[in-house]
Jmol script that loads the backbone (N, CA, C; Angstrom):
load data "model"
ATOM      1  N   MET A   1      -1.148  10.337  17.078  1.00  0.00           N
ATOM      2  CA  MET A   1      -0.374  11.181  16.281  1.00  0.00           C
ATOM      3  C   MET A   1       0.185  10.224  14.903  1.00  0.00           C
ATOM      4  N   LYS A   2       0.705  11.759  14.620  1.00  0.00           N
ATOM      5  CA  LYS A   2       1.838  10.451  13.121  1.00  0.00           C
ATOM      6  C   LYS A   2       3.681  11.153  13.000  1.00  0.00           C
ATOM      7  N   ILE A   3       3.894   9.899  13.869  1.00  0.00           N
ATOM      8  CA  ILE A   3       5.711  10.599  14.733  1.00  0.00           C
ATOM      9  C   ILE A   3       6.108  10.306  13.330  1.00  0.00           C
ATOM     10  N   SER A   4       7.746  10.768  12.948  1.00  0.00           N
ATOM     11  CA  SER A   4       8.617  11.344  11.693  1.00  0.00           C
ATOM     12  C   SER A   4       9.303  10.267  12.607  1.00  0.00           C
ATOM     13  N   LYS A   5       9.923   8.943  11.909  1.00  0.00           N
ATOM     14  CA  LYS A   5      10.689   8.499  11.982  1.00  0.00           C
ATOM     15  C   LYS A   5      11.772   8.583  11.981  1.00  0.00           C
ATOM     16  N   LYS A   6      11.885   9.701  10.878  1.00  0.00           N
ATOM     17  CA  LYS A   6      13.271  10.058  10.621  1.00  0.00           C
ATOM     18  C   LYS A   6      14.154  11.788  11.665  1.00  0.00           C
ATOM     19  N   LYS A   7      12.972  12.012  11.557  1.00  0.00           N
ATOM     20  CA  LYS A   7      13.069  13.276  13.210  1.00  0.00           C
ATOM     21  C   LYS A   7      13.494  11.994  14.444  1.00  0.00           C
ATOM     22  N   LEU A   8      12.443  11.486  14.123  1.00  0.00           N
ATOM     23  CA  LEU A   8      12.458  10.808  15.486  1.00  0.00           C
ATOM     24  C   LEU A   8      14.025  10.295  15.945  1.00  0.00           C
ATOM     25  N   GLU A   9      14.633   9.436  14.891  1.00  0.00           N
ATOM     26  CA  GLU A   9      15.799   8.587  14.603  1.00  0.00           C
ATOM     27  C   GLU A   9      17.335  10.504  14.751  1.00  0.00           C
ATOM     28  N   ILE A  10      16.783  11.152  14.380  1.00  0.00           N
ATOM     29  CA  ILE A  10      17.525  12.207  14.866  1.00  0.00           C
ATOM     30  C   ILE A  10      17.559  12.822  15.995  1.00  0.00           C
ATOM     31  N   ALA A  11      16.534  12.802  16.718  1.00  0.00           N
ATOM     32  CA  ALA A  11      16.447  13.437  18.254  1.00  0.00           C
ATOM     33  C   ALA A  11      17.308  12.450  18.673  1.00  0.00           C
ATOM     34  N   MET A  12      16.793  11.147  18.461  1.00  0.00           N
ATOM     35  CA  MET A  12      17.874  10.080  19.632  1.00  0.00           C
ATOM     36  C   MET A  12      19.182  10.244  18.630  1.00  0.00           C
ATOM     37  N   ALA A  13      19.566  10.159  17.542  1.00  0.00           N
ATOM     38  CA  ALA A  13      21.353  10.409  18.043  1.00  0.00           C
ATOM     39  C   ALA A  13      21.987  11.728  18.403  1.00  0.00           C
ATOM     40  N   ARG A  14      21.410  12.955  19.051  1.00  0.00           N
ATOM     41  CA  ARG A  14      21.265  14.116  19.260  1.00  0.00           C
ATOM     42  C   ARG A  14      21.093  13.817  20.586  1.00  0.00           C
ATOM     43  N   ALA A  15      20.692  12.793  20.861  1.00  0.00           N
ATOM     44  CA  ALA A  15      20.215  12.381  22.358  1.00  0.00           C
ATOM     45  C   ALA A  15      21.241  11.325  22.629  1.00  0.00           C
ATOM     46  N   LYS A  16      21.279  10.715  22.045  1.00  0.00           N
ATOM     47  CA  LYS A  16      22.974  10.330  22.849  1.00  0.00           C
ATOM     48  C   LYS A  16      22.033   8.440  22.570  1.00  0.00           C
ATOM     49  N   LEU A  17      20.784   7.652  22.890  1.00  0.00           N
ATOM     50  CA  LEU A  17      20.374   7.273  22.859  1.00  0.00           C
ATOM     51  C   LEU A  17      19.766   6.853  22.254  1.00  0.00           C
ATOM     52  N   ASN A  18      20.279   4.692  21.967  1.00  0.00           N
ATOM     53  CA  ASN A  18      19.104   4.217  21.193  1.00  0.00           C
ATOM     54  C   ASN A  18      17.977   3.379  22.438  1.00  0.00           C
ATOM     55  N   ARG A  19      16.480   2.981  21.467  1.00  0.00           N
ATOM     56  CA  ARG A  19      15.410   2.338  21.210  1.00  0.00           C
ATOM     57  C   ARG A  19      15.703   2.441  23.135  1.00  0.00           C
ATOM     58  N   ASN A  20      16.180   0.881  22.915  1.00  0.00           N
ATOM     59  CA  ASN A  20      15.976   0.726  24.778  1.00  0.00           C
ATOM     60  C   ASN A  20      16.653   1.764  25.915  1.00  0.00           C
ATOM     61  N   GLU A  21      17.779   2.294  24.874  1.00  0.00           N
ATOM     62  CA  GLU A  21      17.889   3.850  26.575  1.00  0.00           C
ATOM     63  C   GLU A  21      16.431   4.954  26.886  1.00  0.00           C
ATOM     64  N   LEU A  22      15.754   4.786  25.531  1.00  0.00           N
ATOM     65  CA  LEU A  22      15.103   6.040  25.396  1.00  0.00           C
ATOM     66  C   LEU A  22      13.133   5.465  25.683  1.00  0.00           C
ATOM     67  N   ALA A  23      13.266   4.293  25.705  1.00  0.00           N
ATOM     68  CA  ALA A  23      12.392   2.953  26.843  1.00  0.00           C
ATOM     69  C   ALA A  23      12.444   3.925  27.936  1.00  0.00           C
ATOM     70  N   GLU A  24      14.179   3.277  28.703  1.00  0.00           N
ATOM     71  CA  GLU A  24      13.939   2.897  30.053  1.00  0.00           C
ATOM     72  C   GLU A  24      13.823   4.723  30.304  1.00  0.00           C
ATOM     73  N   LYS A  25      13.689   5.376  29.660  1.00  0.00           N
ATOM     74  CA  LYS A  25      13.849   6.680  30.096  1.00  0.00           C
ATOM     75  C   LYS A  25      12.624   7.623  30.037  1.00  0.00           C
ATOM     76  N   ALA A  26      11.889   7.238  28.818  1.00  0.00           N
ATOM     77  CA  ALA A  26      10.991   7.517  28.733  1.00  0.00           C
ATOM     78  C   ALA A  26      10.442   7.228  29.616  1.00  0.00           C
ATOM     79  N   GLU A  27      10.286   5.677  30.422  1.00  0.00           N
ATOM     80  CA  GLU A  27       9.803   4.837  31.482  1.00  0.00           C
ATOM     81  C   GLU A  27       8.614   4.349  30.280  1.00  0.00           C
ATOM     82  N   MET A  28       8.872   3.996  29.382  1.00  0.00           N
ATOM     83  CA  MET A  28       7.784   3.265  28.317  1.00  0.00           C
ATOM     84  C   MET A  28       8.446   1.602  28.234  1.00  0.00           C
ATOM     85  N   PRO A  29       7.954   0.704  27.633  1.00  0.00           N
ATOM     86  CA  PRO A  29       7.744  -0.848  27.296  1.00  0.00           C
ATOM     87  C   PRO A  29       8.779   0.031  26.021  1.00  0.00           C
ATOM     88  N   LEU A  30       9.761  -1.130  25.453  1.00  0.00           N
ATOM     89  CA  LEU A  30      10.142  -1.423  25.024  1.00  0.00           C
ATOM     90  C   LEU A  30       9.489  -1.122  23.905  1.00  0.00           C
ATOM     91  N   PRO A  31       8.403  -2.600  23.326  1.00  0.00           N
ATOM     92  CA  PRO A  31       7.353  -3.138  22.768  1.00  0.00           C
ATOM     93  C   PRO A  31       6.976  -0.760  22.170  1.00  0.00           C
ATOM     94  N   THR A  32       5.980  -0.857  23.189  1.00  0.00           N
ATOM     95  CA  THR A  32       6.427   0.208  22.704  1.00  0.00           C
ATOM     96  C   THR A  32       6.394   1.254  21.930  1.00  0.00           C
ATOM     97  N   ILE A  33       8.012   1.497  21.884  1.00  0.00           N
ATOM     98  CA  ILE A  33       8.375   2.471  21.383  1.00  0.00           C
ATOM     99  C   ILE A  33       8.867   1.979  20.483  1.00  0.00           C
ATOM    100  N   CYS A  34       9.167   0.797  19.860  1.00  0.00           N
ATOM    101  CA  CYS A  34       9.386  -0.728  18.416  1.00  0.00           C
ATOM    102  C   CYS A  34       8.000   0.964  18.057  1.00  0.00           C
ATOM    103  N   THR A  35       6.886  -0.175  18.604  1.00  0.00           N
ATOM    104  CA  THR A  35       5.368   0.000  17.664  1.00  0.00           C
ATOM    105  C   THR A  35       5.143   1.709  16.872  1.00  0.00           C
ATOM    106  N   ALA A  36       5.692   2.772  17.555  1.00  0.00           N
ATOM    107  CA  ALA A  36       5.280   4.386  17.455  1.00  0.00           C
ATOM    108  C   ALA A  36       6.603   4.492  16.779  1.00  0.00           C
ATOM    109  N   THR A  37       7.511   4.212  16.407  1.00  0.00           N
ATOM    110  CA  THR A  37       8.582   4.330  14.752  1.00  0.00           C
ATOM    111  C   THR A  37       7.649   3.815  14.255  1.00  0.00           C
ATOM    112  N   ARG A  38       7.283   2.033  13.694  1.00  0.00           N
ATOM    113  CA  ARG A  38       7.167   1.305  13.380  1.00  0.00           C
ATOM    114  C   ARG A  38       6.126   2.138  12.105  1.00  0.00           C
ATOM    115  N   ARG A  39       4.750   2.137  12.794  1.00  0.00           N
ATOM    116  CA  ARG A  39       4.150   2.597  12.437  1.00  0.00           C
ATOM    117  C   ARG A  39       3.319   3.773  12.300  1.00  0.00           C
ATOM    118  N   GLU A  40       4.575   4.760  13.007  1.00  0.00           N
ATOM    119  CA  GLU A  40       4.129   5.675  13.058  1.00  0.00           C
ATOM    120  C   GLU A  40       3.417   6.887  13.185  1.00  0.00           C
ATOM    121  N   SER A  41       3.343   6.382  13.999  1.00  0.00           N
ATOM    122  CA  SER A  41       1.599   7.286  14.720  1.00  0.00           C
ATOM    123  C   SER A  41       1.608   6.328  16.614  1.00  0.00           C
ATOM    124  N   CYS A  42       1.129   6.847  17.083  1.00  0.00           N
ATOM    125  CA  CYS A  42       0.700   6.610  19.064  1.00  0.00           C
ATOM    126  C   CYS A  42      -0.287   7.398  18.870  1.00  0.00           C
ATOM    127  N   LYS A  43      -0.636   6.933  20.621  1.00  0.00           N
ATOM    128  CA  LYS A  43      -1.487   8.326  21.156  1.00  0.00           C
ATOM    129  C   LYS A  43      -0.655   9.748  21.893  1.00  0.00           C
ATOM    130  N   PRO A  44      -1.741  10.314  21.856  1.00  0.00           N
ATOM    131  CA  PRO A  44      -0.691  12.163  21.921  1.00  0.00           C
ATOM    132  C   PRO A  44      -0.146  11.766  22.849  1.00  0.00           C
ATOM    133  N   GLY A  45      -0.268  10.671  24.411  1.00  0.00           N
ATOM    134  CA  GLY A  45       0.516  10.340  25.806  1.00  0.00           C
ATOM    135  C   GLY A  45       1.734   9.896  25.258  1.00  0.00           C
ATOM    136  N   THR A  46       1.777   9.861  24.431  1.00  0.00           N
ATOM    137  CA  THR A  46       3.359   8.905  23.686  1.00  0.00           C
ATOM    138  C   THR A  46       4.084   9.703  23.516  1.00  0.00           C
ATOM    139  N   VAL A  47       3.043  10.983  22.472  1.00  0.00           N
ATOM    140  CA  VAL A  47       4.268  11.219  21.693  1.00  0.00           C
ATOM    141  C   VAL A  47       4.876  12.097  22.897  1.00  0.00           C
ATOM    142  N   GLY A  48       4.298  13.269  24.169  1.00  0.00           N
ATOM    143  CA  GLY A  48       4.597  13.725  24.615  1.00  0.00           C
ATOM    144  C   GLY A  48       5.560  13.001  25.015  1.00  0.00           C
ATOM    145  N   ARG A  49       5.565  11.584  26.133  1.00  0.00           N
ATOM    146  CA  ARG A  49       6.495  11.098  26.868  1.00  0.00           C
ATOM    147  C   ARG A  49       7.667  10.516  25.789  1.00  0.00           C
ATOM    148  N   ILE A  50       7.852  10.312  24.719  1.00  0.00           N
ATOM    149  CA  ILE A  50       8.838  10.341  23.614  1.00  0.00           C
ATOM    150  C   ILE A  50      10.496  12.204  23.773  1.00  0.00           C
ATOM    151  N   ALA A  51       8.960  12.038  23.807  1.00  0.00           N
ATOM    152  CA  ALA A  51      10.210  14.178  23.901  1.00  0.00           C
ATOM    153  C   ALA A  51      10.070  14.927  24.602  1.00  0.00           C
ATOM    154  N   ASP A  52       9.019  14.096  25.458  1.00  0.00           N
ATOM    155  CA  ASP A  52       9.931  14.856  27.375  1.00  0.00           C
ATOM    156  C   ASP A  52      11.302  13.897  27.198  1.00  0.00           C
ATOM    157  N   ALA A  53      11.257  12.893  27.206  1.00  0.00           N
ATOM    158  CA  ALA A  53      12.355  12.370  27.566  1.00  0.00           C
ATOM    159  C   ALA A  53      13.573  12.715  26.130  1.00  0.00           C
ATOM    160  N   LEU A  54      13.576  13.098  25.401  1.00  0.00           N
ATOM    161  CA  LEU A  54      14.819  13.127  24.500  1.00  0.00           C
ATOM    162  C   LEU A  54      15.133  14.840  24.691  1.00  0.00           C
ATOM    163  N   GLY A  55      14.200  15.373  25.594  1.00  0.00           N
ATOM    164  CA  GLY A  55      13.808  16.798  25.863  1.00  0.00           C
ATOM    165  C   GLY A  55      14.238  17.814  24.122  1.00  0.00           C
ATOM    166  N   VAL A  56      12.582  17.217  23.375  1.00  0.00           N
ATOM    167  CA  VAL A  56      12.638  17.885  22.528  1.00  0.00           C
ATOM    168  C   VAL A  56      11.554  18.478  23.241  1.00  0.00           C
ATOM    169  N   ASP A  57      10.329  19.349  22.267  1.00  0.00           N
ATOM    170  CA  ASP A  57       9.204  19.684  21.839  1.00  0.00           C
ATOM    171  C   ASP A  57       8.354  18.393  20.971  1.00  0.00           C
ATOM    172  N   VAL A  58       6.976  18.207  21.147  1.00  0.00           N
ATOM    173  CA  VAL A  58       7.238  17.358  20.768  1.00  0.00           C
ATOM    174  C   VAL A  58       6.168  17.313  18.957  1.00  0.00           C
ATOM    175  N   THR A  59       6.087  18.770  18.490  1.00  0.00           N
ATOM    176  CA  THR A  59       6.182  18.946  17.591  1.00  0.00           C
ATOM    177  C   THR A  59       7.370  19.550  16.726  1.00  0.00           C
ATOM    178  N   GLU A  60       8.749  18.970  17.357  1.00  0.00           N
ATOM    179  CA  GLU A  60      10.035  18.515  16.658  1.00  0.00           C
ATOM    180  C   GLU A  60      10.213  17.058  16.308  1.00  0.00           C
ATOM    181  N   ILE A  61       9.425  16.325  16.062  1.00  0.00           N
ATOM    182  CA  ILE A  61       9.490  13.825  16.200  1.00  0.00           C
ATOM    183  C   ILE A  61       8.163  14.631  15.387  1.00  0.00           C
ATOM    184  N   LEU A  62       6.787  15.134  14.830  1.00  0.00           N
ATOM    185  CA  LEU A  62       5.440  15.006  14.402  1.00  0.00           C
ATOM    186  C   LEU A  62       5.990  15.007  12.953  1.00  0.00           C
ATOM    187  N   GLU A  63       5.690  14.145  11.852  1.00  0.00           N
ATOM    188  CA  GLU A  63       5.217  14.855  10.310  1.00  0.00           C
ATOM    189  C   GLU A  63       4.285  15.686  10.686  1.00  0.00           C
ATOM    190  N   ASP A  64       5.239  16.950   9.629  1.00  0.00           N
ATOM    191  CA  ASP A  64       5.129  18.424   9.119  1.00  0.00           C
ATOM    192  C   ASP A  64       3.107  18.074   8.654  1.00  0.00           C
TER     193      ASP A  64
END
end "model"
wireframe off; spacefill off
backbone 0.3
color backbone group
């Protein structure tokens, strides 16, 4: 799945979280978060966990 880096950063700003805090809240290793934002792609489960940690729907952080 393709994550929109801009949408992800907006959701992180709204949640007042940095990457370290997001990784902790999503119960994921920081490198997984970094890889998802750098490559803009990851597994569906990863996208779901990131979205849950941010309190948004998955579609809000995916590319259009």
